[in-house]
N, CA, C and O of each residue as an XYZ file, in Angstrom:
260
protein
N       0.819     -1.194      0.000
C       0.000      0.000      0.000
C       0.862      1.255      0.000
O       0.748      2.088     -0.899
N       1.710      1.391      0.990
C       2.586      2.552      1.076
C       4.001      2.065      0.782
O       4.391      0.983      1.220
N       4.759      2.854      0.051
C       6.122      2.457     -0.311
C       6.944      2.259      0.974
O       6.886      3.094      1.876
N       7.700      1.174      1.058
C       8.528      0.941      2.254
C       9.595      2.030      2.421
O      10.063      2.608      1.439
N       9.963      2.296      3.648
C      10.974      3.316      3.917
C      12.338      2.874      3.411
O      13.089      3.674      2.852
N      12.654      1.614      3.607
C      13.936      1.068      3.158
C      13.704     -0.122      2.242
O      12.666     -0.782      2.303
N      14.688     -0.383      1.393
C      14.644     -1.552      0.521
C      14.683     -2.802      1.398
O      15.430     -2.863      2.375
N      13.878     -3.788      1.043
C      13.820     -5.012      1.848
C      15.129     -5.789      1.815
O      15.493     -6.426      2.803
N      15.832     -5.745      0.705
C      17.039     -6.557      0.549
C      18.304     -5.885      1.053
O      19.046     -6.469      1.843
N      18.558     -4.650      0.597
C      19.841     -4.023      0.919
C      19.749     -2.980      2.029
O      20.773     -2.609      2.603
N      18.550     -2.500      2.342
C      18.391     -1.546      3.432
C      18.575     -0.089      3.052
O      18.588      0.777      3.927
N      18.718      0.203      1.757
C      18.897      1.586      1.316
C      17.584      2.358      1.491
O      16.525      1.844      1.133
N      17.631      3.574      2.030
C      16.407      4.383      2.150
C      15.890      4.774      0.762
O      16.627      5.343     -0.044
N      14.616      4.464      0.490
C      14.059      4.729     -0.836
C      12.745      5.500     -0.804
O      12.313      5.991     -1.847
N      12.104      5.625      0.332
C      10.766      6.225      0.395
C      10.749      7.682     -0.050
O       9.765      8.136     -0.635
N      11.814      8.411      0.217
C      11.842      9.826     -0.142
C      11.916     10.043     -1.648
O      11.706     11.162     -2.116
N      12.209      9.002     -2.414
C      12.319      9.110     -3.865
C      11.008      8.782     -4.584
O      10.884      9.036     -5.782
N      10.037      8.225     -3.874
C       8.816      7.734     -4.507
C       7.992      8.840     -5.180
O       7.544      8.652     -6.311
N       7.781      9.965     -4.530
C       6.952     11.033     -5.085
C       7.553     11.587     -6.374
O       6.840     11.810     -7.352
N       8.865     11.808     -6.370
C       9.520     12.325     -7.567
C       9.432     11.310     -8.704
O       9.177     11.677     -9.851
N       9.643     10.041     -8.384
C       9.529      8.979     -9.387
C       8.130      8.941     -9.983
O       7.972      8.887    -11.203
N       7.125      8.970     -9.132
C       5.739      8.895     -9.580
C       5.374     10.095    -10.459
O       4.711      9.936    -11.484
N       5.805     11.287    -10.061
C       5.509     12.491    -10.833
C       6.174     12.452    -12.216
O       5.544     12.768    -13.225
N       7.438     12.065    -12.247
C       8.171     12.078    -13.517
C       7.665     11.012    -14.481
O       7.609     11.244    -15.689
N       7.296      9.844    -13.955
C       6.775      8.779    -14.815
C       5.393      9.155    -15.342
O       5.071      8.852    -16.491
N       4.573      9.808    -14.521
C       3.246     10.216    -14.978
C       3.322     11.297    -16.056
O       2.390     11.456    -16.844
N       4.428     12.038    -16.091
C       4.618     13.059    -17.130
C       5.137     12.450    -18.435
O       5.246     13.148    -19.443
N       5.458     11.154    -18.420
C       5.846     10.468    -19.646
C       7.310     10.138    -19.785
O       7.729      9.663    -20.841
N       8.102     10.370    -18.762
C       9.533     10.038    -18.847
C       9.727      8.526    -18.786
O       8.894      7.799    -18.246
N      10.833      8.072    -19.345
C      11.171      6.653    -19.346
C      11.515      6.206    -17.923
O      12.270      6.879    -17.221
N      10.958      5.069    -17.503
C      11.176      4.573    -16.140
C      12.641      4.288    -15.861
O      13.135      4.594    -14.776
N      13.343      3.706    -16.829
C      14.759      3.385    -16.639
C      15.575      4.646    -16.408
O      16.428      4.691    -15.522
N      15.310      5.660    -17.204
C      16.054      6.915    -17.078
C      15.802      7.560    -15.715
O      16.733      8.065    -15.087
N      14.553      7.546    -15.260
C      14.208      8.150    -13.969
C      14.893      7.396    -12.838
O      15.449      8.020    -11.934
N      14.862      6.062    -12.869
C      15.509      5.269    -11.822
C      17.018      5.506    -11.798
O      17.619      5.583    -10.727
N      17.625      5.621    -12.966
C      19.068      5.897    -13.037
C      19.398      7.256    -12.428
O      20.359      7.380    -11.668
N      18.608      8.272    -12.760
C      18.871      9.625    -12.260
C      18.598      9.765    -10.764
O      19.202     10.607    -10.100
N      17.690      8.945    -10.231
C      17.416      8.984     -8.797
C      18.466      8.224     -7.992
O      18.476      8.302     -6.764
N      19.338      7.498     -8.661
C      20.408      6.787     -7.968
C      20.033      5.388     -7.528
O      20.689      4.813     -6.659
N      18.991      4.835     -8.115
C      18.586      3.465     -7.788
C      19.263      2.519     -8.771
O      18.725      2.226     -9.839
N      20.453      2.045     -8.396
C      21.251      1.224     -9.284
C      21.070     -0.263     -9.026
O      21.194     -1.065     -9.951
N      20.783     -0.640     -7.811
C      20.655     -2.058     -7.470
C      19.315     -2.600     -7.962
O      18.303     -1.899     -7.943
N      19.324     -3.847     -8.399
C      18.105     -4.431     -8.938
C      17.041     -4.627     -7.867
O      15.851     -4.642     -8.180
N      17.445     -4.776     -6.614
C      16.454     -4.962     -5.553
C      15.654     -3.676     -5.329
O      14.439     -3.730     -5.139
N      16.318     -2.535     -5.349
C      15.631     -1.250     -5.177
C      14.767     -0.933     -6.391
O      13.656     -0.421     -6.254
N      15.282     -1.239     -7.578
C      14.521     -0.978     -8.800
C      13.253     -1.822     -8.837
O      12.193     -1.335     -9.228
N      13.357     -3.078     -8.433
C      12.178     -3.943     -8.461
C      11.143     -3.499     -7.438
O       9.945     -3.697     -7.643
N      11.587     -2.904     -6.346
C      10.673     -2.369     -5.347
C       9.820     -1.261     -5.941
O       8.620     -1.191     -5.675
N      10.423     -0.401     -6.736
C       9.700      0.703     -7.372
C       8.830      0.214     -8.524
O       7.686      0.647     -8.665
N       9.360     -0.679     -9.345
C       8.622     -1.139    -10.513
C       7.448     -2.039    -10.135
O       6.447     -2.082    -10.850
N       7.561     -2.748     -9.035
C       6.495     -3.657     -8.628
C       5.497     -3.074     -7.657
O       4.530     -3.744     -7.293
N       5.702     -1.848     -7.229
C       4.822     -1.241     -6.228
C       3.524     -0.756     -6.861
O       3.537     -0.111     -7.909
N       2.403     -1.073     -6.217
C       1.092     -0.590     -6.634
C       0.566      0.285     -5.509
O       0.431     -0.173     -4.374
N       0.273      1.529     -5.814
C      -0.151      2.492     -4.799
C      -1.658      2.345     -4.543
O      -2.471      2.855     -5.314
N      -2.021      1.661     -3.480
C      -3.423      1.378     -3.177
C      -3.985      2.202     -2.031
O      -5.125      1.980     -1.623
N      -3.228      3.136     -1.507
C      -3.661      3.878     -0.332
C      -4.928      4.686     -0.607
O      -5.775      4.812      0.278
N      -5.076      5.236     -1.815
C      -6.274      6.014     -2.134
C      -7.515      5.129     -2.211
O      -8.604      5.552     -1.822
N      -7.357      3.915     -2.707
C      -8.491      2.995     -2.818
C      -8.915      2.491     -1.445
O     -10.108      2.457     -1.142
N      -7.960      2.102     -0.614
C      -8.308      1.572      0.700
C      -8.801      2.654      1.656
O      -9.497      2.350      2.625
N      -8.454      3.895      1.399
C      -8.905      4.984      2.265
C     -10.404      5.257      2.096
O     -11.008      5.911      2.946
N     -10.999      4.772      1.029
C     -12.438      4.976      0.793
C     -13.291      4.132      1.726
O     -14.441      4.479      1.997
N     -12.745      3.034      2.219
C     -13.501      2.123      3.074
C     -13.209      2.427      4.530
O     -12.088      2.787      4.891
N     -14.220      2.279      5.354
C     -13.995      2.501      6.783
C     -14.439      1.269      7.549
O     -15.316      0.527      7.105
N     -13.834      1.062      8.689
C     -14.182     -0.064      9.545
C     -15.393      0.273     10.392
O     -15.622      1.425     10.761
N     -16.146     -0.744     10.685
C     -17.293     -0.554     11.572
C     -17.005     -1.072     12.945
O     -17.861     -0.995     13.826
């Protein structure tokens, strides 16, 4: 739901890069180029970004009883 603060495999902090990544990709930039420029060189960090699905807006619509 929410991007992890650190990479699960190597422990590099990645959460602060998520908003910039999301904005640049939505504007049409190439994902590989954006990941390279953000400094995400390891495949574990890259897969964290490429495989993440942002569901926080969808789950926020439902409330518990």
